[in-house]
Structures are given as structure tokens and as C-alpha cells.
N, CA, C and O atoms as CSV, one atom per row, in Angstrom:
chain,resi,resn,atom,element,x,y,z
A,1,MET,N,N,10.567,-12.868,14.051
A,1,MET,CA,C,9.953,-11.703,14.641
A,1,MET,C,C,10.459,-11.465,16.060
A,1,MET,O,O,10.432,-10.333,16.543
A,2,ASP,N,N,10.917,-12.511,16.725
A,2,ASP,CA,C,11.358,-12.347,18.104
A,2,ASP,C,C,12.416,-11.258,18.231
A,2,ASP,O,O,12.351,-10.434,19.143
A,3,GLU,N,N,13.396,-11.251,17.315
A,3,GLU,CA,C,14.456,-10.247,17.401
A,3,GLU,C,C,13.932,-8.849,17.078
A,3,GLU,O,O,14.461,-7.862,17.588
A,4,THR,N,N,12.913,-8.752,16.246
A,4,THR,CA,C,12.327,-7.448,15.906
A,4,THR,C,C,11.681,-6.831,17.134
A,4,THR,O,O,11.813,-5.629,17.363
A,5,PHE,N,N,10.987,-7.630,17.924
A,5,PHE,CA,C,10.267,-7.113,19.076
A,5,PHE,C,C,11.066,-7.150,20.377
A,5,PHE,O,O,10.632,-6.572,21.373
A,6,ALA,N,N,12.205,-7.805,20.394
A,6,ALA,CA,C,12.986,-7.962,21.617
A,6,ALA,C,C,13.385,-6.628,22.244
A,6,ALA,O,O,13.394,-6.495,23.468
A,7,ALA,N,N,13.708,-5.657,21.426
A,7,ALA,CA,C,14.167,-4.369,21.942
A,7,ALA,C,C,13.038,-3.356,22.134
A,7,ALA,O,O,13.284,-2.225,22.551
A,8,VAL,N,N,11.812,-3.753,21.833
A,8,VAL,CA,C,10.682,-2.825,21.945
A,8,VAL,C,C,10.363,-2.582,23.415
A,8,VAL,O,O,10.216,-3.519,24.199
A,9,THR,N,N,10.260,-1.309,23.770
A,9,THR,CA,C,9.858,-0.920,25.120
A,9,THR,C,C,8.774,0.129,25.001
A,9,THR,O,O,8.714,0.839,23.997
A,10,PRO,N,N,7.931,0.243,25.982
A,10,PRO,CA,C,7.787,-0.580,27.181
A,10,PRO,C,C,7.195,-1.956,26.855
A,10,PRO,O,O,6.825,-2.232,25.713
A,11,GLU,N,N,7.116,-2.784,27.847
A,11,GLU,CA,C,6.595,-4.150,27.698
A,11,GLU,C,C,5.207,-4.154,27.050
A,11,GLU,O,O,4.901,-5.027,26.237
A,12,ARG,N,N,4.384,-3.192,27.405
A,12,ARG,CA,C,3.030,-3.093,26.839
A,12,ARG,C,C,3.092,-2.981,25.314
A,12,ARG,O,O,2.274,-3.576,24.613
A,13,ARG,N,N,4.052,-2.228,24.807
A,13,ARG,CA,C,4.200,-2.062,23.357
A,13,ARG,C,C,4.591,-3.386,22.700
A,13,ARG,O,O,4.127,-3.707,21.606
A,14,ARG,N,N,5.450,-4.151,23.380
A,14,ARG,CA,C,5.854,-5.467,22.873
A,14,ARG,C,C,4.640,-6.403,22.820
A,14,ARG,O,O,4.446,-7.121,21.840
A,15,ARG,N,N,3.839,-6.387,23.865
A,15,ARG,CA,C,2.614,-7.202,23.915
A,15,ARG,C,C,1.659,-6.798,22.789
A,15,ARG,O,O,1.088,-7.657,22.116
A,16,ASP,N,N,1.492,-5.504,22.590
A,16,ASP,CA,C,0.601,-5.014,21.536
A,16,ASP,C,C,1.123,-5.374,20.144
A,16,ASP,O,O,0.334,-5.632,19.235
A,17,ALA,N,N,2.437,-5.393,19.976
A,17,ALA,CA,C,3.031,-5.766,18.687
A,17,ALA,C,C,2.691,-7.217,18.348
A,17,ALA,O,O,2.391,-7.534,17.197
A,18,VAL,N,N,2.737,-8.079,19.329
A,18,VAL,CA,C,2.401,-9.490,19.111
A,18,VAL,C,C,0.921,-9.619,18.724
A,18,VAL,O,O,0.577,-10.404,17.841
A,19,THR,N,N,0.062,-8.859,19.374
A,19,THR,CA,C,-1.369,-8.861,19.052
A,19,THR,C,C,-1.605,-8.387,17.625
A,19,THR,O,O,-2.349,-9.021,16.876
A,20,LEU,N,N,-0.973,-7.268,17.238
A,20,LEU,CA,C,-1.155,-6.740,15.884
A,20,LEU,C,C,-0.560,-7.667,14.827
A,20,LEU,O,O,-1.110,-7.806,13.735
A,21,LEU,N,N,0.549,-8.291,15.151
A,21,LEU,CA,C,1.171,-9.241,14.230
A,21,LEU,C,C,0.173,-10.344,13.867
A,21,LEU,O,O,-0.019,-10.648,12.690
A,22,ALA,N,N,-0.453,-10.934,14.871
A,22,ALA,CA,C,-1.427,-12.003,14.636
A,22,ALA,C,C,-2.650,-11.479,13.887
A,22,ALA,O,O,-3.138,-12.128,12.962
A,23,MET,N,N,-3.145,-10.308,14.285
A,23,MET,CA,C,-4.330,-9.739,13.656
A,23,MET,C,C,-4.093,-9.448,12.174
A,23,MET,O,O,-4.917,-9.801,11.331
A,24,MET,N,N,-2.968,-8.804,11.860
A,24,MET,CA,C,-2.702,-8.429,10.479
A,24,MET,C,C,-2.368,-9.644,9.610
A,24,MET,O,O,-2.696,-9.665,8.423
A,25,ARG,N,N,-1.729,-10.639,10.183
A,25,ARG,CA,C,-1.501,-11.888,9.440
A,25,ARG,C,C,-2.833,-12.507,9.033
A,25,ARG,O,O,-3.020,-12.928,7.892
A,26,GLU,N,N,-3.746,-12.552,9.983
A,26,GLU,CA,C,-5.049,-13.153,9.730
A,26,GLU,C,C,-5.842,-12.344,8.700
A,26,GLU,O,O,-6.437,-12.922,7.790
A,27,ILE,N,N,-5.856,-11.030,8.832
A,27,ILE,CA,C,-6.602,-10.168,7.920
A,27,ILE,C,C,-6.063,-10.279,6.497
A,27,ILE,O,O,-6.830,-10.407,5.543
A,28,THR,N,N,-4.747,-10.228,6.363
A,28,THR,CA,C,-4.140,-10.151,5.032
A,28,THR,C,C,-3.812,-11.503,4.421
A,28,THR,O,O,-3.737,-11.628,3.199
A,29,GLY,N,N,-3.615,-12.514,5.256
A,29,GLY,CA,C,-3.159,-13.797,4.755
A,29,GLY,C,C,-1.706,-13.753,4.307
A,29,GLY,O,O,-1.232,-14.673,3.640
A,30,GLU,N,N,-0.998,-12.691,4.669
A,30,GLU,CA,C,0.395,-12.470,4.259
A,30,GLU,C,C,1.334,-12.652,5.447
A,30,GLU,O,O,0.943,-12.481,6.601
A,31,GLU,N,N,2.581,-13.002,5.136
A,31,GLU,CA,C,3.620,-13.029,6.154
A,31,GLU,C,C,4.237,-11.630,6.241
A,31,GLU,O,O,4.317,-10.924,5.236
A,32,PRO,N,N,4.667,-11.232,7.423
A,32,PRO,CA,C,5.202,-9.880,7.595
A,32,PRO,C,C,6.588,-9.697,6.977
A,32,PRO,O,O,7.386,-10.630,6.890
A,33,ILE,N,N,6.838,-8.475,6.556
A,33,ILE,CA,C,8.165,-8.049,6.105
A,33,ILE,C,C,8.532,-6.842,6.960
A,33,ILE,O,O,7.757,-5.892,7.066
A,34,VAL,N,N,9.711,-6.883,7.565
A,34,VAL,CA,C,10.150,-5.791,8.427
A,34,VAL,C,C,11.156,-4.932,7.675
A,34,VAL,O,O,12.137,-5.435,7.127
A,35,ASP,N,N,10.898,-3.633,7.658
A,35,ASP,CA,C,11.787,-2.682,7.000
A,35,ASP,C,C,11.874,-1.421,7.866
A,35,ASP,O,O,10.880,-0.716,8.041
A,36,ARG,N,N,13.044,-1.148,8.395
A,36,ARG,CA,C,13.285,0.026,9.243
A,36,ARG,C,C,12.292,0.140,10.398
A,36,ARG,O,O,11.798,1.225,10.707
A,37,GLY,N,N,12.012,-0.988,11.021
A,37,GLY,CA,C,11.142,-0.997,12.191
A,37,GLY,C,C,9.656,-1.036,11.878
A,37,GLY,O,O,8.839,-1.096,12.797
A,38,ILE,N,N,9.284,-1.004,10.600
A,38,ILE,CA,C,7.882,-1.091,10.211
A,38,ILE,C,C,7.597,-2.529,9.797
A,38,ILE,O,O,8.324,-3.114,8.995
A,39,VAL,N,N,6.537,-3.082,10.352
A,39,VAL,CA,C,6.123,-4.447,10.040
A,39,VAL,C,C,4.982,-4.352,9.031
A,39,VAL,O,O,3.880,-3.922,9.371
A,40,GLY,N,N,5.250,-4.757,7.784
A,40,GLY,CA,C,4.272,-4.613,6.713
A,40,GLY,C,C,3.745,-5.942,6.221
A,40,GLY,O,O,4.411,-6.973,6.324
A,41,PHE,N,N,2.529,-5.903,5.680
A,41,PHE,CA,C,1.847,-7.096,5.170
A,41,PHE,C,C,1.285,-6.797,3.793
A,41,PHE,O,O,0.496,-5.867,3.624
A,42,GLY,N,N,1.692,-7.585,2.814
A,42,GLY,CA,C,1.198,-7.383,1.459
A,42,GLY,C,C,1.660,-6.049,0.902
A,42,GLY,O,O,2.307,-5.266,1.597
A,43,THR,N,N,1.330,-5.798,-0.341
A,43,THR,CA,C,1.678,-4.514,-0.955
A,43,THR,C,C,0.518,-4.028,-1.803
A,43,THR,O,O,-0.352,-4.797,-2.211
A,44,TYR,N,N,0.534,-2.750,-2.049
A,44,TYR,CA,C,-0.410,-2.163,-2.993
A,44,TYR,C,C,0.367,-1.179,-3.852
A,44,TYR,O,O,1.414,-0.669,-3.454
A,45,HIS,N,N,-0.161,-0.930,-5.020
A,45,HIS,CA,C,0.471,0.021,-5.937
A,45,HIS,C,C,-0.343,1.308,-5.907
A,45,HIS,O,O,-1.571,1.289,-5.994
A,46,TYR,N,N,0.368,2.428,-5.781
A,46,TYR,CA,C,-0.316,3.718,-5.821
A,46,TYR,C,C,0.187,4.515,-7.016
A,46,TYR,O,O,1.334,4.381,-7.442
A,47,ARG,N,N,-0.690,5.335,-7.536
A,47,ARG,CA,C,-0.349,6.248,-8.617
A,47,ARG,C,C,-1.161,7.520,-8.398
A,47,ARG,O,O,-2.390,7.501,-8.456
A,48,TYR,N,N,-0.467,8.619,-8.149
A,48,TYR,CA,C,-1.129,9.885,-7.888
A,48,TYR,C,C,-1.281,10.688,-9.178
A,48,TYR,O,O,-0.595,10.425,-10.165
A,49,ALA,N,N,-2.167,11.651,-9.163
A,49,ALA,CA,C,-2.393,12.519,-10.322
A,49,ALA,C,C,-1.107,13.225,-10.742
A,49,ALA,O,O,-0.945,13.573,-11.912
A,50,SER,N,N,-0.202,13.438,-9.802
A,50,SER,CA,C,1.071,14.111,-10.088
A,50,SER,C,C,1.991,13.256,-10.956
A,50,SER,O,O,2.973,13.750,-11.510
A,51,GLY,N,N,1.663,11.967,-11.069
A,51,GLY,CA,C,2.517,11.047,-11.811
A,51,GLY,C,C,3.383,10.180,-10.910
A,51,GLY,O,O,3.934,9.173,-11.356
A,52,ARG,N,N,3.505,10.565,-9.649
A,52,ARG,CA,C,4.286,9.766,-8.705
A,52,ARG,C,C,3.580,8.443,-8.480
A,52,ARG,O,O,2.359,8.394,-8.329
A,53,GLU,N,N,4.364,7.367,-8.458
A,53,GLU,CA,C,3.798,6.060,-8.182
A,53,GLU,C,C,4.822,5.174,-7.504
A,53,GLU,O,O,6.022,5.451,-7.517
A,54,GLY,N,N,4.326,4.115,-6.917
A,54,GLY,CA,C,5.213,3.183,-6.229
A,54,GLY,C,C,4.420,2.096,-5.543
A,54,GLY,O,O,3.216,1.952,-5.755
A,55,ASP,N,N,5.112,1.334,-4.717
A,55,ASP,CA,C,4.500,0.255,-3.959
A,55,ASP,C,C,4.747,0.501,-2.479
A,55,ASP,O,O,5.785,1.039,-2.092
A,56,ALA,N,N,3.792,0.107,-1.662
A,56,ALA,CA,C,3.891,0.292,-0.216
A,56,ALA,C,C,3.157,-0.855,0.474
A,56,ALA,O,O,2.361,-1.554,-0.154
A,57,PRO,N,N,3.425,-1.050,1.772
A,57,PRO,CA,C,2.697,-2.095,2.494
A,57,PRO,C,C,1.195,-1.795,2.517
A,57,PRO,O,O,0.787,-0.654,2.738
A,58,ALA,N,N,0.391,-2.809,2.293
A,58,ALA,CA,C,-1.060,-2.642,2.298
A,58,ALA,C,C,-1.615,-2.551,3.724
A,58,ALA,O,O,-2.676,-1.965,3.941
A,59,ALA,N,N,-0.918,-3.114,4.668
A,59,ALA,CA,C,-1.249,-3.003,6.089
A,59,ALA,C,C,0.089,-2.986,6.820
A,59,ALA,O,O,1.006,-3.723,6.456
A,60,ALA,N,N,0.205,-2.148,7.847
A,60,ALA,CA,C,1.496,-2.067,8.543
A,60,ALA,C,C,1.329,-1.443,9.922
A,60,ALA,O,O,0.358,-0.742,10.208
A,61,PHE,N,N,2.324,-1.730,10.765
A,61,PHE,CA,C,2.399,-1.080,12.074
A,61,PHE,C,C,3.860,-0.956,12.466
A,61,PHE,O,O,4.729,-1.634,11.918
A,62,ALA,N,N,4.110,-0.079,13.424
A,62,ALA,CA,C,5.458,0.088,13.968
A,62,ALA,C,C,5.348,0.289,15.472
A,62,ALA,O,O,4.685,1.219,15.930
A,63,PRO,N,N,5.996,-0.582,16.241
A,63,PRO,CA,C,5.969,-0.437,17.695
A,63,PRO,C,C,6.971,0.633,18.141
A,63,PRO,O,O,8.138,0.327,18.386
A,64,ARG,N,N,6.527,1.857,18.245
A,64,ARG,CA,C,7.365,2.973,18.662
A,64,ARG,C,C,7.272,3.141,20.180
A,64,ARG,O,O,6.305,2.704,20.803
A,65,LYS,N,N,8.267,3.765,20.754
A,65,LYS,CA,C,8.302,3.913,22.212
A,65,LYS,C,C,7.098,4.700,22.742
A,65,LYS,O,O,6.502,4.318,23.749
A,66,ALA,N,N,6.744,5.786,22.073
A,66,ALA,CA,C,5.655,6.635,22.557
A,66,ALA,C,C,4.274,6.015,22.346
A,66,ALA,O,O,3.384,6.182,23.179
A,67,ALA,N,N,4.098,5.308,21.245
A,67,ALA,CA,C,2.800,4.702,20.927
A,67,ALA,C,C,2.972,3.717,19.781
A,67,ALA,O,O,3.966,3.752,19.057
A,68,MET,N,N,2.005,2.855,19.631
A,68,MET,CA,C,1.971,1.954,18.481
A,68,MET,C,C,1.464,2.767,17.296
A,68,MET,O,O,0.416,3.408,17.383
A,69,SER,N,N,2.195,2.745,16.201
A,69,SER,CA,C,1.760,3.418,14.976
A,69,SER,C,C,1.136,2.375,14.064
A,69,SER,O,O,1.775,1.390,13.695
A,70,ILE,N,N,-0.115,2.604,13.706
A,70,ILE,CA,C,-0.823,1.705,12.792
A,70,ILE,C,C,-1.094,2.512,11.534
A,70,ILE,O,O,-1.780,3.533,11.575
A,71,TYR,N,N,-0.552,2.047,10.417
A,71,TYR,CA,C,-0.617,2.796,9.169
A,71,TYR,C,C,-1.893,2.464,8.411
A,71,TYR,O,O,-2.203,1.296,8.178
A,72,LEU,N,N,-2.626,3.498,8.029
A,72,LEU,CA,C,-3.855,3.353,7.262
A,72,LEU,C,C,-3.662,4.117,5.956
A,72,LEU,O,O,-3.925,5.318,5.899
A,73,PRO,N,N,-3.209,3.439,4.913
A,73,PRO,CA,C,-2.865,4.134,3.674
A,73,PRO,C,C,-4.036,4.838,2.995
A,73,PRO,O,O,-3.823,5.730,2.174
A,74,ASP,N,N,-5.265,4.452,3.322
A,74,ASP,CA,C,-6.408,5.147,2.740
A,74,ASP,C,C,-6.810,6.371,3.560
A,74,ASP,O,O,-7.779,7.051,3.225
A,75,GLY,N,N,-6.076,6.650,4.624
A,75,GLY,CA,C,-6.283,7.858,5.417
A,75,GLY,C,C,-7.199,7.673,6.608
A,75,GLY,O,O,-8.103,6.837,6.594
A,76,ILE,N,N,-6.954,8.456,7.626
A,76,ILE,CA,C,-7.740,8.425,8.858
A,76,ILE,C,C,-9.185,8.825,8.592
A,76,ILE,O,O,-10.110,8.239,9.156
A,77,GLY,N,N,-9.379,9.818,7.740
A,77,GLY,CA,C,-10.724,10.323,7.456
A,77,GLY,C,C,-11.678,9.261,6.954
A,77,GLY,O,O,-12.884,9.360,7.176
A,78,ALA,N,N,-11.164,8.255,6.287
A,78,ALA,CA,C,-12.003,7.183,5.753
A,78,ALA,C,C,-12.620,6.329,6.868
A,78,ALA,O,O,-13.519,5.529,6.612
A,79,HIS,N,N,-12.140,6.499,8.096
A,79,HIS,CA,C,-12.566,5.641,9.205
A,79,HIS,C,C,-13.125,6.440,10.386
A,79,HIS,O,O,-13.126,5.955,11.517
A,80,ALA,N,N,-13.596,7.656,10.127
A,80,ALA,CA,C,-14.024,8.554,11.199
A,80,ALA,C,C,-15.070,7.925,12.113
A,80,ALA,O,O,-14.946,8.011,13.335
A,81,ASP,N,N,-16.090,7.301,11.550
A,81,ASP,CA,C,-17.147,6.716,12.381
A,81,ASP,C,C,-16.607,5.597,13.272
A,81,ASP,O,O,-16.918,5.542,14.461
A,82,ALA,N,N,-15.807,4.718,12.700
A,82,ALA,CA,C,-15.247,3.605,13.479
A,82,ALA,C,C,-14.284,4.123,14.544
A,82,ALA,O,O,-14.256,3.600,15.658
A,83,LEU,N,N,-13.503,5.136,14.214
A,83,LEU,CA,C,-12.541,5.679,15.184
A,83,LEU,C,C,-13.243,6.252,16.411
A,83,LEU,O,O,-12.684,6.245,17.507
A,84,ALA,N,N,-14.452,6.740,16.231
A,84,ALA,CA,C,-15.220,7.262,17.369
A,84,ALA,C,C,-15.564,6.157,18.355
A,84,ALA,O,O,-15.834,6.432,19.524
A,85,GLU,N,N,-15.558,4.905,17.895
A,85,GLU,CA,C,-15.881,3.748,18.741
A,85,GLU,C,C,-14.644,3.020,19.255
A,85,GLU,O,O,-14.762,2.140,20.107
A,86,LEU,N,N,-13.463,3.369,18.755
A,86,LEU,CA,C,-12.250,2.598,19.019
A,86,LEU,C,C,-11.784,2.627,20.466
A,86,LEU,O,O,-11.416,1.591,21.019
A,87,GLY,N,N,-11.796,3.776,21.070
A,87,GLY,CA,C,-11.209,3.940,22.393
A,87,GLY,C,C,-10.064,4.930,22.287
A,87,GLY,O,O,-9.918,5.585,21.254
A,88,PRO,N,N,-9.243,5.059,23.331
A,88,PRO,CA,C,-8.205,6.089,23.372
A,88,PRO,C,C,-7.179,5.948,22.246
A,88,PRO,O,O,-6.554,4.900,22.083
A,89,HIS,N,N,-7.023,7.014,21.481
A,89,HIS,CA,C,-6.056,7.041,20.387
A,89,HIS,C,C,-5.841,8.489,19.949
A,89,HIS,O,O,-6.617,9.379,20.299
A,90,THR,N,N,-4.796,8.704,19.192
A,90,THR,CA,C,-4.589,9.959,18.484
A,90,THR,C,C,-4.319,9.578,17.046
A,90,THR,O,O,-4.179,8.397,16.725
A,91,SER,N,N,-4.246,10.572,16.181
A,91,SER,CA,C,-4.031,10.238,14.779
A,91,SER,C,C,-3.317,11.353,14.048
A,91,SER,O,O,-3.302,12.509,14.469
A,92,GLY,N,N,-2.725,10.954,12.931
A,92,GLY,CA,C,-2.135,11.869,11.975
A,92,GLY,C,C,-2.923,11.691,10.688
A,92,GLY,O,O,-4.056,11.211,10.723
A,93,VAL,N,N,-2.355,12.061,9.568
A,93,VAL,CA,C,-3.060,11.959,8.302
A,93,VAL,C,C,-3.331,10.508,7.916
A,93,VAL,O,O,-4.444,10.169,7.512
A,94,GLY,N,N,-2.326,9.658,8.038
A,94,GLY,CA,C,-2.472,8.264,7.650
A,94,GLY,C,C,-2.055,7.305,8.736
A,94,GLY,O,O,-1.880,6.114,8.476
A,95,CYS,N,N,-1.890,7.806,9.966
A,95,CYS,CA,C,-1.440,6.959,11.073
A,95,CYS,C,C,-2.384,7.068,12.257
A,95,CYS,O,O,-2.885,8.139,12.602
A,96,LEU,N,N,-2.598,5.930,12.849
A,96,LEU,CA,C,-3.366,5.822,14.072
A,96,LEU,C,C,-2.359,5.512,15.175
A,96,LEU,O,O,-1.559,4.587,15.034
A,97,TYR,N,N,-2.387,6.264,16.260
A,97,TYR,CA,C,-1.443,6.062,17.361
A,97,TYR,C,C,-2.210,5.564,18.581
A,97,TYR,O,O,-3.149,6.212,19.044
A,98,VAL,N,N,-1.801,4.410,19.094
A,98,VAL,CA,C,-2.456,3.791,20.237
A,98,VAL,C,C,-1.389,3.492,21.286
A,98,VAL,O,O,-0.367,2.872,20.991
A,99,LYS,N,N,-1.641,3.940,22.516
A,99,LYS,CA,C,-0.679,3.701,23.590
A,99,LYS,C,C,-0.904,2.368,24.289
A,99,LYS,O,O,0.026,1.800,24.862
A,100,ASP,N,N,-2.136,1.866,24.244
A,100,ASP,CA,C,-2.435,0.608,24.924
A,100,ASP,C,C,-3.617,-0.073,24.232
A,100,ASP,O,O,-4.757,0.368,24.377
A,101,LEU,N,N,-3.351,-1.134,23.489
A,101,LEU,CA,C,-4.421,-1.827,22.768
A,101,LEU,C,C,-5.483,-2.394,23.703
A,101,LEU,O,O,-6.642,-2.533,23.311
A,102,SER,N,N,-5.099,-2.723,24.934
A,102,SER,CA,C,-6.080,-3.307,25.851
A,102,SER,C,C,-7.169,-2.304,26.230
A,102,SER,O,O,-8.215,-2.708,26.738
A,103,ALA,N,N,-6.954,-1.022,25.998
A,103,ALA,CA,C,-7.953,-0.001,26.274
A,103,ALA,C,C,-8.851,0.265,25.061
A,103,ALA,O,O,-9.785,1.064,25.132
A,104,CYS,N,N,-8.553,-0.418,23.945
A,104,CYS,CA,C,-9.304,-0.218,22.704
A,104,CYS,C,C,-10.196,-1.418,22.408
A,104,CYS,O,O,-9.978,-2.517,22.916
A,105,ASP,N,N,-11.188,-1.182,21.586
A,105,ASP,CA,C,-12.057,-2.247,21.116
A,105,ASP,C,C,-11.357,-2.918,19.933
A,105,ASP,O,O,-11.300,-2.353,18.841
A,106,LEU,N,N,-10.827,-4.117,20.152
A,106,LEU,CA,C,-10.058,-4.800,19.110
A,106,LEU,C,C,-10.916,-5.203,17.918
A,106,LEU,O,O,-10.402,-5.329,16.807
A,107,GLY,N,N,-12.198,-5.405,18.125
A,107,GLY,CA,C,-13.102,-5.689,17.012
A,107,GLY,C,C,-13.212,-4.497,16.082
A,107,GLY,O,O,-13.222,-4.654,14.861
A,108,VAL,N,N,-13.293,-3.308,16.653
A,108,VAL,CA,C,-13.344,-2.080,15.856
A,108,VAL,C,C,-12.018,-1.880,15.130
A,108,VAL,O,O,-12.001,-1.536,13.948
A,109,LEU,N,N,-10.906,-2.093,15.833
A,109,LEU,CA,C,-9.598,-1.939,15.196
A,109,LEU,C,C,-9.449,-2.922,14.044
A,109,LEU,O,O,-8.939,-2.565,12.982
A,110,ARG,N,N,-9.878,-4.116,14.244
A,110,ARG,CA,C,-9.816,-5.124,13.181
A,110,ARG,C,C,-10.606,-4.662,11.959
A,110,ARG,O,O,-10.132,-4.776,10.828
A,111,ARG,N,N,-11.798,-4.146,12.187
A,111,ARG,CA,C,-12.643,-3.644,11.094
A,111,ARG,C,C,-11.952,-2.508,10.340
A,111,ARG,O,O,-12.001,-2.456,9.111
A,112,ILE,N,N,-11.312,-1.605,11.071
A,112,ILE,CA,C,-10.600,-0.477,10.460
A,112,ILE,C,C,-9.456,-0.986,9.590
A,112,ILE,O,O,-9.329,-0.591,8.431
A,113,VAL,N,N,-8.630,-1.857,10.147
A,113,VAL,CA,C,-7.476,-2.378,9.401
A,113,VAL,C,C,-7.939,-3.167,8.182
A,113,VAL,O,O,-7.377,-3.025,7.095
A,114,GLU,N,N,-8.955,-3.990,8.362
A,114,GLU,CA,C,-9.445,-4.799,7.240
A,114,GLU,C,C,-10.028,-3.926,6.133
A,114,GLU,O,O,-9.780,-4.181,4.955
A,115,THR,N,N,-10.788,-2.918,6.489
A,115,THR,CA,C,-11.363,-2.008,5.493
A,115,THR,C,C,-10.266,-1.275,4.742
A,115,THR,O,O,-10.314,-1.169,3.517
A,116,SER,N,N,-9.285,-0.772,5.463
A,116,SER,CA,C,-8.173,-0.063,4.836
A,116,SER,C,C,-7.420,-0.987,3.880
A,116,SER,O,O,-7.117,-0.605,2.750
A,117,TYR,N,N,-7.124,-2.184,4.331
A,117,TYR,CA,C,-6.399,-3.165,3.520
A,117,TYR,C,C,-7.171,-3.479,2.239
A,117,TYR,O,O,-6.603,-3.439,1.147
A,118,ARG,N,N,-8.446,-3.787,2.367
A,118,ARG,CA,C,-9.267,-4.127,1.202
A,118,ARG,C,C,-9.363,-2.953,0.232
A,118,ARG,O,O,-9.366,-3.155,-0.983
A,119,THR,N,N,-9.439,-1.751,0.746
A,119,THR,CA,C,-9.526,-0.563,-0.109
A,119,THR,C,C,-8.290,-0.410,-0.977
A,119,THR,O,O,-8.404,-0.162,-2.177
A,120,VAL,N,N,-7.108,-0.556,-0.385
A,120,VAL,CA,C,-5.888,-0.300,-1.156
A,120,VAL,C,C,-5.458,-1.451,-2.052
A,120,VAL,O,O,-4.752,-1.223,-3.034
A,121,ILE,N,N,-5.859,-2.678,-1.748
A,121,ILE,CA,C,-5.443,-3.780,-2.619
A,121,ILE,C,C,-6.392,-3.977,-3.802
A,121,ILE,O,O,-6.118,-4.784,-4.690
A,122,ASP,N,N,-7.481,-3.258,-3.817
A,122,ASP,CA,C,-8.459,-3.382,-4.892
A,122,ASP,C,C,-8.053,-2.508,-6.080
A,122,ASP,O,O,-8.631,-1.444,-6.301
A,123,GLY,N,N,-7.053,-2.967,-6.844
A,123,GLY,CA,C,-6.585,-2.207,-8.004
A,123,GLY,C,C,-5.480,-1.233,-7.639
A,123,GLY,O,O,-4.762,-1.431,-6.658
A,124,VAL,N,N,-5.350,-0.192,-8.427
A,124,VAL,CA,C,-4.335,0.845,-8.183
A,124,VAL,C,C,-4.985,1.949,-7.379
A,124,VAL,O,O,-6.009,2.502,-7.782
A,125,PHE,N,N,-4.396,2.266,-6.250
A,125,PHE,CA,C,-4.961,3.264,-5.350
A,125,PHE,C,C,-4.440,4.641,-5.729
A,125,PHE,O,O,-3.230,4.834,-5.847
A,126,GLY,N,N,-5.337,5.601,-5.921
A,126,GLY,CA,C,-4.926,6.914,-6.402
A,126,GLY,C,C,-5.120,8.061,-5.455
A,126,GLY,O,O,-4.814,9.199,-5.810
A,127,ASN,N,N,-5.620,7.813,-4.254
A,127,ASN,CA,C,-5.804,8.888,-3.286
A,127,ASN,C,C,-4.664,8.916,-2.295
A,127,ASN,O,O,-4.168,7.873,-1.870
A,128,ARG,N,N,-4.253,10.110,-1.931
A,128,ARG,CA,C,-3.309,10.241,-0.834
A,128,ARG,C,C,-4.095,10.205,0.463
A,128,ARG,O,O,-5.272,10.565,0.480
A,129,ALA,N,N,-3.471,9.781,1.540
A,129,ALA,CA,C,-4.147,9.680,2.821
A,129,ALA,C,C,-4.814,11.000,3.198
A,129,ALA,O,O,-5.920,10.995,3.739
A,130,ARG,N,N,-4.175,12.107,2.927
A,130,ARG,CA,C,-4.741,13.402,3.322
A,130,ARG,C,C,-5.982,13.768,2.514
A,130,ARG,O,O,-6.705,14.695,2.879
A,131,GLU,N,N,-6.235,13.051,1.424
A,131,GLU,CA,C,-7.405,13.331,0.591
A,131,GLU,C,C,-8.633,12.541,1.044
A,131,GLU,O,O,-9.717,12.710,0.485
A,132,SER,N,N,-8.477,11.694,2.036
A,132,SER,CA,C,-9.599,10.878,2.513
A,132,SER,C,C,-10.461,11.642,3.472
A,132,SER,O,O,-11.451,11.108,3.972
């Protein structure tokens, strides 16, 4: 992992990546797999009503320059109440963007990631993030 995070800037993002690495390892019990800058843990199988299906990381993050991207495959909407308690963040359909983890409640973030992970690994997941 050292080489994966070595080029991450700013330093705060590198520090946050180390924090998320430990948190997601503990939550999932999985070792990370890095693919195109995304650090993923475990997998889940999805199958949509359209017939499209595949496998994706059950928990993942990417240390991007602008913000840490934390992927929530069950969608942001599934975590609305917890997100109100998290602290400074922005979001997309299935991504949570955090600029500084030290400004967030890590207990709340842990709960969000764990809930999302448990939701998608429980069988075949059929909802798209935007449907949450």
C-alpha cells in the first residue's frame, strides 16, 4: 500500500487514506485490492432489472486530490440520517466526498460504511445507487 499512497497529495489526503484503509479492513475483514486508484475490499454481485450484472467492491475509497471519495454502492440516500451527523462532506449518487476526515465524526462514518457493506454482501444486490 505504501506505493499506492506515496503519490497522494495533499498530505492530509494521504493521512486520511491510511485511516480509511485500517477502518475498511476492520469492517470487512478483507485485504484491499487496488484497481485504477480505487482501494476496494471484498466484492458483491449485482443484477439489475435491465439484465445487467457484474461484481464490484463491497466497500471502497479513492484518495483523489480534491477530496477523498468513499463509495457507497447502496447509494447516498440510504444513509441520509447518518450523513446529517457526519460533518463536512458533499455527495454524489453513490459517492461521499470528504476533504478532511479529522473534521468528521469517524464513528458515524464507520457506521455508514459498515451498513453499506452489510447491505450489499447480503445476497445479490439489485438496486442502483440512484434508486436508494
